[in-house]
C-alpha positions as CSV (number, residue, x, y, z in Angstrom):
1,M,96.5,119.8,79.0
2,A,95.3,120.9,82.3
3,S,97.5,121.5,85.2
4,L,96.7,120.6,88.7
5,N,98.4,121.3,91.9
6,L,98.5,118.5,94.2
7,T,99.3,118.3,98.0
8,L,100.9,115.0,98.9
9,T,101.8,113.7,102.4
10,D,105.5,112.8,102.7
11,H,105.3,109.0,102.3
12,L,103.4,109.6,98.8
13,D,105.9,112.8,97.6
14,Q,109.1,110.3,98.6
15,F,107.3,107.0,96.6
16,L,106.5,109.8,93.6
17,R,110.3,110.7,93.7
18,D,111.8,107.4,94.3
19,Q,109.8,105.9,91.2
20,V,111.1,109.0,88.9
21,A,114.9,108.3,90.4
22,A,114.4,104.9,89.8
23,G,113.7,105.5,86.0
24,R,110.3,103.9,85.8
25,Y,108.8,107.4,84.9
26,Q,110.1,110.3,83.0
27,D,108.6,112.5,85.9
28,A,105.9,113.0,88.5
29,E,103.0,113.5,85.8
30,E,103.6,110.1,84.3
31,V,103.6,108.6,88.0
32,V,100.6,110.4,88.7
33,R,98.6,109.0,85.6
34,A,99.7,105.6,85.8
35,G,98.3,105.8,89.5
36,L,95.1,107.0,88.1
37,R,94.8,104.7,85.5
38,P,93.6,102.0,87.8
39,L,91.2,103.7,89.5
40,E,89.4,104.8,86.1
41,Q,89.1,101.0,85.2
42,Q,88.0,100.1,88.7
43,E,85.5,102.8,88.4
44,R,84.1,101.9,85.0
45,E,84.0,98.2,86.4
46,D,82.1,99.1,89.4
47,A,79.8,101.3,87.5
48,A,79.2,98.0,85.1
49,I,78.8,96.1,88.3
50,L,75.7,98.3,89.1
51,Q,74.2,98.5,86.1
52,A,74.1,95.0,85.6
53,M,72.5,94.5,89.2
54,A,70.0,97.3,88.3
55,A,69.2,95.5,85.1
56,E,68.8,92.2,87.0
57,G,66.4,94.0,89.3
58,F,64.1,95.6,86.5
59,S,63.9,92.2,85.1
60,A,62.8,90.7,88.4
61,I,60.0,93.4,88.7
62,D,59.2,93.0,85.0
63,R,58.7,88.8,85.8
64,G,56.5,89.9,88.7
65,E,59.1,89.1,91.0
66,G,59.1,92.3,93.1
67,V,59.9,92.6,96.6
68,V,56.5,94.1,98.6
69,L,58.0,95.6,101.9
70,G,56.0,97.0,104.9
71,G,57.3,99.7,106.4
72,E,60.2,101.7,107.1
73,Q,62.4,99.2,109.2
74,E,61.5,96.2,106.6
75,L,62.7,99.1,103.8
76,A,66.1,99.9,105.6
77,D,66.7,96.1,106.2
78,F,66.5,95.6,102.5
79,I,68.3,98.3,101.4
80,A,71.0,97.0,103.9
81,H,70.9,93.5,102.4
82,I,71.2,94.8,98.9
83,G,74.2,97.2,100.0
84,R,75.9,94.2,101.2
85,R,75.3,92.2,98.2
86,A,76.6,94.9,96.0
87,A,79.7,95.2,98.2
88,R,80.2,91.6,97.9
89,S,79.4,91.6,94.0
90,I,82.4,94.4,93.6
91,A,85.1,92.7,96.0
92,H,84.7,89.6,94.2
93,G,84.5,91.3,90.8
94,A,81.5,89.2,89.7
95,G,79.5,91.0,87.1
96,T,76.1,90.0,88.3
97,P,75.2,88.7,92.3
């Protein structure tokens, strides 16, 4: 198992110590691992959503439903729209928008 040296804020350090003192975890390493598990799961879910969105986009292109953009500003606006759509999907936990 890898070793890692962390610097925590006073607040997080106290929270970690409180968790161990309360008997919820045996040591600091268990607290950190427990905190990383939901982050890892969220990363997997976010990746799945983005993959689904990409598959949807490629399917639309294959069906001839692509978008023709007329210049840099239109491209920038379209990218912003897609970013907002992805953010909403991720925030709501949806698989596809």
